[in-house]
TIDO-670093 format. One record per residue (C-alpha): residue number from 1; residue in three letters; x, y negated, z. Coordinates in Angstrom, 1 decimal, padded with zeros to 4 digits, always signed. Each point is the difference from the previous one (the first is absolute). Example, Ala and Ser with C-alpha at 12.3 -4.5 7.8 and 13.67 -1.06 7.14 Angstrom:
# TIDO-670093
   seq   type        u        v        w
     1    ALA   +012.3   +004.5   +007.8
     2    SER   +001.4   -003.4   -000.7
# end
This chain:
# TIDO-670093
   seq   type        u        v        w
     1    MET   -065.1   -004.7   -000.4
     2    ALA   -000.8   -002.8   -002.3
     3    PRO   -000.8   +001.0   -003.6
     4    ILE   +002.2   -001.3   -002.7
     5    ALA   -001.8   -002.3   -002.3
     6    ALA   +000.4   +000.9   -003.7
     7    ALA   +002.7   -002.2   -001.6
     8    ARG   -001.1   -002.2   -002.8
     9    THR   +002.0   +001.6   -002.8
    10    ALA   -002.4   +000.1   -003.0
    11    GLY   +000.9   -002.6   -002.6
    12    ARG   +003.2   -001.1   +001.8
    13    GLN   +002.1   -000.5   -003.2
    14    HIS   +003.1   -001.1   +001.9
    15    PHE   +000.4   +003.4   +001.7
    16    ASP   +001.0   +003.2   -001.9
    17    ASP   -000.1   +003.7   +000.7
    18    GLU   +003.2   +000.0   +002.1
    19    HIS   -001.5   -002.7   +002.3
    20    GLU   -003.2   +002.0   +000.5
    21    THR   +002.0   +003.2   +000.7
    22    TYR   +001.9   -002.0   +002.7
    23    ARG   -003.3   -001.4   +001.3
    24    GLU   -001.4   +003.5   +000.4
    25    SER   +003.1   +001.2   +001.8
    26    PHE   -000.1   -002.9   +002.4
    27    ARG   -003.8   +000.5   +000.6
    28    THR   +000.7   +003.6   +000.9
    29    HIS   +002.8   -001.1   +002.3
    30    LEU   -002.4   -002.4   +001.8
    31    GLU   -002.6   +002.8   +000.4
    32    ARG   +002.6   +002.4   +001.5
    33    THR   +002.1   -002.3   +002.2
    34    VAL   -001.7   -003.3   +000.7
    35    LEU   -003.8   +000.2   +000.2
    36    GLY   -001.2   +000.9   +003.5
    37    ALA   +003.2   -001.5   +001.5
    38    SER   -000.8   -003.7   -000.3
    39    GLU   -002.0   -000.2   +003.3
    40    ALA   +003.1   +001.2   +001.9
    41    TRP   +002.1   -002.5   -001.9
    42    ASP   -002.3   -002.8   +001.1
    43    GLU   +000.2   +001.1   +003.6
    44    ALA   +003.8   +000.1   -000.2
    45    GLY   +000.2   -003.3   -001.9
    46    ARG   +002.4   +001.4   -002.6
    47    ILE   +000.4   +002.7   -002.7
    48    PRO   +002.4   +002.7   +001.1
    49    ASP   +003.4   +000.3   -001.6
    50    ALA   -000.8   +003.6   -001.0
    51    VAL   -002.9   -001.3   -002.2
    52    ILE   +002.2   -002.4   -002.0
    53    ARG   +002.7   +002.8   -000.3
    54    ALA   -002.6   +002.4   -001.4
    55    ALA   -001.0   -002.6   -002.6
    56    ALA   +003.6   -000.4   -000.9
    57    GLU   +000.6   +003.7   -000.2
    58    HIS   -002.8   +000.3   -002.5
    59    GLY   +001.3   -002.8   -002.3
    60    PHE   -002.3   -002.8   +001.1
    61    VAL   +002.8   -002.3   +001.2
    62    GLY   +002.8   -001.5   -002.1
    63    VAL   -001.5   +000.6   -003.4
    64    GLY   +001.9   -002.9   -001.4
    65    VAL   +003.3   +000.8   +001.7
    66    PRO   +002.7   +001.4   -002.2
    67    GLU   +000.3   +003.8   +000.0
    68    ASP   +003.6   -000.1   +001.3
    69    MET   -001.3   -001.7   +003.1
    70    GLY   -002.8   +002.5   +000.6
    71    GLY   -002.9   -001.6   -001.9
    72    LEU   -001.8   +000.9   -003.2
    73    GLY   +001.5   -002.8   -002.1
    74    VAL   -003.3   -001.1   -001.4
    75    ASP   -000.3   -003.8   +000.4
    76    ASP   -003.8   -000.2   -000.6
    77    VAL   -002.2   -002.0   +002.4
    78    ARG   -003.0   +002.1   -001.0
    79    TYR   +001.3   +002.9   +002.1
    80    PRO   +000.0   -001.8   +003.3
    81    ALA   -003.3   -001.6   -001.0
    82    ILE   -001.4   +003.5   -000.3
    83    ILE   +001.2   +000.7   +003.6
    84    VAL   -001.7   -003.1   +001.5
    85    GLU   -003.2   +000.6   -002.1
    86    GLU   -000.4   +003.5   +001.2
    87    ALA   +000.7   -000.9   +003.6
    88    MET   -002.6   -002.7   -000.2
    89    HIS   -002.5   +002.4   -001.6
    90    ALA   +000.7   +002.4   +002.8
    91    LEU   -000.8   -002.7   +002.6
    92    VAL   +003.5   +000.0   +001.5
    93    PRO   +001.1   -003.6   -000.9
    94    ALA   +002.7   -000.1   +002.7
    95    PHE   +001.8   +002.9   -001.8
    96    ALA   -000.1   -002.0   -003.2
    97    LEU   +001.4   -003.2   +001.6
    98    VAL   +002.8   +001.9   +001.9
    99    LEU   +001.1   +001.8   -003.2
   100    ILE   +000.2   -003.4   -001.9
   101    ALA   +002.0   -001.5   +002.8
   102    HIS   +002.3   +003.0   +000.4
   103    ASP   +000.6   +000.8   -003.6
   104    ASP   -000.9   -002.3   -002.9
   105    ILE   +001.4   -003.3   +001.2
   106    PRO   +003.1   +001.2   +001.9
   107    THR   +001.2   +002.5   -002.7
   108    ARG   -000.6   -002.6   -002.7
   109    ALA   +002.1   -002.6   +001.9
   110    LEU   +002.8   +002.5   +000.9
   111    ARG   +000.4   +001.4   -003.5
   112    ALA   +000.2   -003.4   -001.7
   113    GLY   +003.3   -000.5   -001.9
   114    THR   +002.7   +002.6   +000.9
   115    PRO   -000.5   +001.3   +003.5
   116    ASP   +003.1   +000.1   +002.1
   117    SER   +000.7   +003.0   +002.2
   118    ARG   -001.9   -001.4   +003.0
   119    ARG   -003.1   -000.8   -002.1
   120    ALA   +000.2   +003.4   -001.7
   121    ALA   +000.1   +001.7   +003.4
   122    TRP   -003.0   -002.0   +001.1
   123    LEU   -001.9   +000.9   -003.2
   124    GLU   +000.7   +003.7   +000.4
   125    ARG   -001.3   +000.0   +003.6
   126    VAL   -003.1   -002.0   -000.8
   127    VAL   -000.9   +002.3   -002.9
   128    THR   +000.1   +003.0   +002.3
   129    ALA   -001.6   -002.1   +002.8
   130    GLU   +002.8   +001.0   +002.3
   131    LEU   +000.1   -003.8   +000.4
   132    ARG   -003.3   -001.9   +000.3
   133    ALA   +000.1   -003.4   -001.7
   134    THR   -002.4   -002.9   -000.2
   135    SER   -000.1   -003.4   -001.7
   136    ALA   -001.2   -003.5   +000.8
   137    LEU   -000.1   -002.5   -002.8
   138    HIS   -002.2   -002.7   +001.5
   139    SER   +001.5   -000.9   +003.3
   140    ARG   +001.6   -003.3   +001.0
   141    ILE   +003.6   +001.1   +000.5
   142    ARG   +002.7   -002.6   -000.3
   143    ALA   +003.5   +001.0   -001.2
   144    ALA   +003.1   -002.2   +000.5
   145    SER   +003.3   +000.7   -001.8
   146    SER   +002.8   +001.4   +002.1
   147    GLY   +003.1   +000.8   -001.9
   148    ASP   -001.0   +002.5   -002.7
   149    GLY   -003.0   +001.1   +002.0
   150    LEU   -003.2   -001.5   +001.6
   151    VAL   -001.4   -000.7   +003.4
   152    LEU   -003.7   +000.7   +000.4
   153    ASP   -002.5   -001.5   +002.4
   154    GLY   -003.8   +000.4   +000.0
   155    ILE   -002.8   +002.5   +000.5
   156    ALA   -001.7   +002.3   -002.4
   157    ARG   -003.4   +000.9   +001.4
   158    MET   -002.3   +002.9   -000.7
   159    VAL   +002.6   +001.9   -002.0
   160    VAL   -001.6   +003.2   -001.4
   161    GLY   +001.8   +003.0   +001.2
   162    GLY   +002.4   -002.1   +002.0
   163    ILE   -000.4   +001.9   +003.2
   164    ASP   +001.8   +003.1   -001.6
   165    ALA   +002.3   -001.7   -002.5
   166    GLY   +003.7   +000.5   +000.4
   167    LEU   +000.7   -002.3   -003.1
   168    LEU   -001.6   -003.3   -000.7
   169    ILE   -000.1   -001.8   -003.3
   170    LEU   -000.7   -003.7   +000.6
   171    LEU   -000.5   -003.1   -002.1
   172    VAL   +001.8   -002.9   +001.6
   173    THR   +000.3   -003.7   -000.9
   174    THR   +003.4   -001.5   -000.7
   175    ASP   +001.0   -003.5   -001.2
   176    GLU   +000.6   +001.7   -003.4
   177    GLY   -003.4   +001.6   -000.1
   178    PRO   -001.6   +003.3   +001.1
   179    ARG   +002.2   +003.1   +000.5
   180    ILE   -000.6   +003.6   +000.8
   181    VAL   +001.9   +001.5   +002.9
   182    ALA   +000.2   +003.5   +001.4
   183    LEU   +000.4   +000.5   +003.8
   184    GLU   +000.3   +003.1   +002.1
   185    ARG   -002.3   +000.1   +003.1
   186    ASP   +002.9   -000.1   +002.4
   187    ALA   +001.5   -003.2   -001.3
   188    SER   +001.1   -002.3   +002.8
   189    GLY   -002.7   -002.7   +000.7
   190    LEU   -002.8   +002.0   -001.8
   191    SER   -002.9   +001.2   +002.1
   192    VAL   -003.1   +002.0   -001.0
   193    THR   -003.1   -000.1   +002.2
   194    PRO   -003.5   +001.4   -000.7
   195    SER   -002.4   -002.7   -001.3
   196    ALA   -003.1   -000.8   +001.9
   197    PRO   -002.6   +002.8   -000.4
   198    PRO   -001.6   -000.5   -003.4
   199    LEU   -003.8   +000.2   -000.7
   200    GLY   +000.6   +002.5   -002.7
   201    LEU   +002.8   +002.0   -001.8
   202    ARG   +001.2   +001.1   +003.4
   203    ALA   +002.2   +002.7   -001.5
   204    ALA   +001.9   -002.5   -002.1
   205    GLY   +002.7   -000.4   +002.7
   206    PHE   -000.1   -003.8   +000.1
   207    ALA   +003.0   -001.6   +001.7
   208    ASP   +001.4   -003.5   +000.6
   209    VAL   +003.6   -000.3   -001.0
   210    THR   +001.9   -002.8   +001.7
   211    LEU   +003.4   -001.2   -001.3
   212    ASP   +002.1   -002.1   +002.4
   213    ASP   +003.4   -000.9   -001.5
   214    VAL   +000.2   +003.2   -002.0
   215    HIS   +003.1   +000.2   -002.1
   216    VAL   -000.2   +001.7   -003.4
   217    GLN   +003.2   +000.8   -001.8
   218    ALA   +000.4   -000.3   -003.8
   219    ASP   -000.8   +003.6   -000.6
   220    GLY   -003.4   -000.5   +001.6
   221    ILE   -001.0   -002.8   -002.4
   222    LEU   -001.7   +001.6   -003.0
   223    ILE   +001.1   -002.7   -002.5
   224    ASP   -001.2   +002.1   -003.0
   225    ALA   -003.5   +000.4   +001.4
   226    ASP   -002.5   -002.0   -002.0
   227    VAL   -002.3   -001.8   +002.5
   228    GLU   -002.7   -000.8   -002.6
   229    GLU   +000.0   +003.7   -001.2
   230    LEU   -000.4   +001.3   +003.6
   231    LEU   -002.9   -002.4   +000.6
   232    THR   -001.5   +001.1   -003.3
   233    VAL   +000.2   +003.7   +000.8
   234    GLU   -001.4   -000.5   +003.5
   235    ARG   -002.9   -002.0   -001.3
   236    LEU   -000.8   +002.6   -002.7
   237    LEU   +000.0   +002.9   +002.5
   238    LEU   -002.1   -001.9   +002.4
   239    ALA   -002.4   -000.9   -002.8
   240    ALA   -000.2   +003.7   -000.9
   241    ALA   -000.7   +000.8   +003.6
   242    ALA   -002.7   -002.6   +000.3
   243    ALA   -001.7   +001.1   -003.2
   244    ALA   +000.1   +003.6   +001.1
   245    GLY   -001.4   -001.1   +003.5
   246    ALA   -002.8   -001.8   -001.7
   247    ARG   -000.8   +003.1   -002.1
   248    ALA   +000.0   +002.2   +003.1
   249    ALA   -002.3   -002.4   +001.9
   250    LEU   -002.4   -000.2   -003.0
   251    GLY   +000.0   +003.8   -000.1
   252    LEU   -000.8   +000.2   +003.7
   253    THR   -002.9   -002.4   -000.4
   254    ILE   -001.4   +001.6   -003.1
   255    ASP   -000.1   +003.4   +001.9
   256    TYR   -001.7   -001.6   +002.9
   257    VAL   -002.7   -001.9   -001.9
   258    ARG   -000.8   +003.1   -002.0
   259    ASP   -000.7   +002.0   +003.2
   260    ARG   -001.4   -002.7   +002.3
   261    ARG   -003.8   -000.4   -000.4
   262    ALA   -002.4   -002.8   +000.9
   263    PHE   -003.6   -000.4   -000.9
   264    GLY   +000.0   +003.5   -001.4
   265    ALA   +002.8   -000.6   -002.6
   266    PRO   +003.8   -000.1   +000.0
   267    ILE   +001.2   -003.5   +000.6
   268    GLY   +002.3   +000.3   -003.0
   269    SER   -003.2   -000.1   -002.2
   270    PHE   -000.9   -003.5   +001.2
   271    GLN   +000.7   -002.8   -002.4
   272    ASN   +002.0   -002.1   +002.4
   273    THR   +002.3   +003.0   +000.8
   274    ARG   +000.5   +000.9   -003.7
   275    GLN   +000.8   -003.6   -001.0
   276    ALA   +002.3   -000.7   +002.9
   277    LEU   +002.0   +003.1   -000.5
   278    GLY   -000.1   -000.4   -003.8
   279    ARG   +001.7   -003.4   +000.4
   280    VAL   +002.7   +001.5   +002.2
   281    ALA   +000.6   +002.8   -002.5
   282    ALA   +000.2   -002.4   -002.9
   283    GLU   +002.5   -002.3   +001.8
   284    LEU   +002.0   +003.1   +001.1
   285    ASP   +000.2   +001.3   -003.6
   286    GLY   +001.5   -003.4   -001.0
   287    ALA   +002.5   -000.1   +002.8
   288    GLU   +001.1   +003.6   -000.6
   289    SER   +000.5   -000.8   -003.7
   290    VAL   +002.3   -003.0   +000.9
   291    VAL   +001.9   +002.1   +002.6
   292    ASP   +000.4   +002.9   -002.5
   293    GLY   +001.2   -002.4   -002.7
   294    CYS   +002.7   -001.4   +002.3
   295    LEU   +001.1   +003.5   +001.1
   296    GLY   +000.3   +001.0   -003.7
   297    ASP   +001.8   -003.2   -001.1
   298    HIS   +002.4   -000.1   +002.9
   299    ARG   +002.4   +002.5   -001.6
   300    HIS   +000.2   -002.3   -003.0
   301    GLY   +000.9   -003.0   +002.1
   302    ARG   -003.2   -001.8   -000.8
   303    VAL   -001.3   -000.6   +003.6
   304    THR   +001.0   -003.2   +001.7
   305    ALA   -000.4   -000.7   +003.7
   306    GLY   -003.0   -002.2   -000.9
   307    ARG   -001.7   +002.7   -002.0
   308    ALA   +000.5   +002.5   +002.9
   309    ALA   -001.4   -002.7   +002.4
   310    ALA   -003.1   -000.2   -002.2
   311    ALA   -000.4   +003.8   +000.1
   312    LYS   +000.2   +000.1   +003.8
   313    LEU   -002.3   -003.0   +000.4
   314    LEU   -002.6   +001.6   -002.2
   315    ALA   +000.3   +003.4   +001.6
   316    THR   -000.1   -001.1   +003.6
   317    SER   -002.9   -002.3   -000.7
   318    VAL   -002.1   +002.8   -001.4
   319    HIS   +001.2   +002.3   +002.8
   320    GLY   -001.4   -002.5   +002.5
   321    ARG   -003.4   -000.1   -001.9
   322    ALA   -000.1   +003.8   -000.2
   323    VAL   +000.4   +000.5   +003.7
   324    ASP   -002.3   -002.9   +000.8
   325    ALA   -002.7   +001.7   -002.1
   326    GLY   +000.7   +003.3   +001.6
   327    VAL   -000.4   -001.3   +003.5
   328    GLN   -003.2   -001.7   -001.0
   329    PHE   -001.6   +003.0   -001.6
   330    HIS   +001.0   +002.3   +002.8
   331    GLY   -002.1   -002.1   +002.3
   332    GLY   +000.8   +000.4   +003.7
   333    TYR   +002.2   +003.0   -000.8
   334    GLY   +002.4   -002.3   -001.9
   335    TYR   +001.2   -001.3   +003.4
   336    MET   +000.8   +003.4   +001.4
   337    VAL   +003.6   +001.1   -000.4
   338    GLU   -001.3   +003.6   -000.4
   339    TYR   -001.2   -001.0   -003.4
   340    ALA   +002.9   -000.4   -002.5
   341    ILE   -001.3   -003.3   -001.4
   342    ALA   +000.7   -001.8   +003.3
   343    PRO   +003.8   +000.6   +000.1
   344    ALA   +000.1   -000.6   -003.7
   345    PHE   -001.6   -003.4   +000.6
   346    ILE   +002.6   -000.8   +002.7
   347    ASP   +003.0   +001.2   -002.0
   348    ALA   -001.0   -002.0   -003.1
   349    ARG   +000.6   -003.2   +001.9
   350    PHE   +003.7   +000.9   +000.6
   351    LEU   +000.5   +000.8   -003.7
   352    SER   -001.3   -003.4   -000.9
   353    LEU   +002.8   -001.6   +002.1
   354    HIS   +002.9   +002.5   -000.4
   355    GLY   +002.3   -000.9   -002.8
   356    GLY   -001.4   -003.5   -000.4
   357    SER   -003.3   -001.5   +001.0
   358    ASP   -002.6   -001.1   -002.5
   359    GLN   +001.3   -003.5   +000.2
   360    GLU   +003.6   +000.9   -000.6
   361    LEU   -001.0   +002.2   -002.9
   362    ALA   -002.1   -002.7   -001.5
   363    GLU   +002.9   -002.4   +000.2
   364    ALA   +002.2   +002.6   -001.8
   365    VAL   -002.6   +000.3   -002.8
   366    ALA   -000.3   -003.8   -000.2
   367    ALA   +003.7   -000.2   -000.5
   368    ASN   -000.5   +001.7   -003.4
   369    LEU   -002.5   -002.8   -000.9
   370    GLY   +002.6   -002.7   +000.3
   371    LEU   -001.7   -001.6   +002.9
   372    GLY   +001.8   -001.7   +002.8
# end
C-alpha cells in the first residue's frame, strides 16, 4: 500500500475550513477503498464500476450538480480540485483522471442552461455512477448539419475512461464553430475499442472512439454548454493534478535522499542534491500559487482559458522537472517500477499532453498577448 503524501494545505488562502474537511473525508475514503487496489486495476486495464459508485455514494461525484438532480449543488471547482490533488498525492493518478472524465466535464456540460428531461436523466445517473461517462475535448471530429441535428465523423483517441463509458461528451467542429454533443455508447455508427496498451496509467481505461456517420438529434447537441468554460475547467483540474503529482514526486525523492547514504553521509546532505531539489521546490511553490489563485478566482469569473492554460503549462513543466530529478537521485532504482518514482515519471508525460500539449497551451497564452 502506497503511503499518502501530506497535502500542501498550509498557507493556502484560497481554501477554507469546509474545503479542508472535504479533503480529509476524501483522504479517508482513499485509504479505505482505493489504496492497495490500484495494482489490480492496472492488470485489468480499468477501474471497476463499484469503485466509482462508492465515490458517488460518499458525495465525491456531482458536487456541482443541482440537489434536485442528486448532486450537492455547490458549483465550486475547488472541490473537484481537492479530489484530483489527493488522488495524485496517494499515487493513484488514473483514479484522478477517470473521475475528471466521468464527473467534472460531463456534468458541467449537461447542466448548462435548463436541462431537458433527457439531460436531467443522464445527470442523475452520472451522479450516482449508475451510468459511466467520459469526455473528449481535443479530438478531430467533424460535424455536418443534417436537419436540426448533426452527422459526426472522426476518431477520438486515448479517451480516458472510454472503455467503460456509456455516455460520451464530445467537442466537435462544425461550420459555425465548436459544439458539445452527448452520445450514448450504443449510437449507430459509434464504436469503442481499447487503445493500444499504454506505457503508464494502465488503469485509466483508455479507448479509441470511432464515429462513422453518427447522427445526433437536436436534444443531443448541448447548445448551452460553454466550450471555453469546459476547456478552462479541464485545464485547471489537470493543472491541480500536475502540481500535486510534482509535490508527491518531490516527497518521494526527499524521503529517499534522506535515507540513502554514500561516502558515509545521506545523499540529501550533498550540496548538489540540496540545490537541485531546492530549485524544484521553489518552482513548485510558484506553480502551486498560480494554480491556487486560479481555483480561487474561478468562482468569480476571473479565469480565462488563457490563464488556465498558463496554470497548466507551469504545473506540468515543474511536474516534469520533479520526476526527472526524482529518477536521477534514485539512481538505478529510479528505473525500476517497484519504486514509485518510476511510474510517476512515466505518468507525468501523459499529463503534459492530456488536455493540451505545451505548444497548444503556449499558443493559448500568447493569444492574450495580442500576438498573431
